[in-house]
Each structure stands twice: as C-alpha cells, then as structure tokens.
PALUMVEX-788384 format. One record per residue (C-alpha): x, y, z; residue in one letter. Coordinates in steps of 0.1 Angstrom, whole numbers, plus 5000, padded with zeros to 4 digits. Layout:
REM PALUMVEX-788384
XYZa...
//
This chain:
REM PALUMVEX-788384
991063262857m988662972854a987763082818g991263042806k991562702822k988362592807l989362712772d992662532775a990862212785f988462242755h991462282732e993161982748w990061752749f989861692711i987561422697p990261162695k990861202733r987061202739r986660872721r989660722740r988360842773t984760732766g985960382756g988160352786t985360452809l982960212792y985459922795i986260012831a982560012840s982059662825i985159532843a984059702875g980559542873q982159202869f984659242898f982659462921y978859462914p977259792923s974760042909d977560302908y979060152876w975960262856v976960632860t980460552849v979060362819m976760652810a979460912811s981660682790g978960642764i978261022763i981961102759f982360842732f979260942712l979961312715s983261272697a981761172663w981661452637p978361622630s978461552593f978161182599v974761232614h973561472586d973861212558k970461052555r
//
C-alpha cells in the first residue's frame, strides 16, 4: 500500500513543483528568521535549498 502511494507522490512531485516548493520554503525561512529568530529556520532553509537544487536537470551539470 505504501509503495503505491510513494509512486503516486513521485509522479506528482515533478521538477517544476520541486522548484516551487524549494523556493517557497527558502523564502519562508528568511521571513521566519526575520519575524521569529530561531535556530529552527536553518533546517527549513536547508530543505528548501535541497528541493530547489534537486529539480535542475542532470544535463545542465554535465556541460563543462
């Protein structure tokens, strides 16, 4: 059962949505640090950066 849900999530979480989610988490972490300073926002920022950068196609990194 969990395998089907995970596969459905992978099909739904396309790179465009990953970039949008990552950017939203990153902006939310910056706003959160401004309004409510805490060490927690670093984890939100890190996950936003990871989502955002994982959405770029692999062929962009291969051109050197």
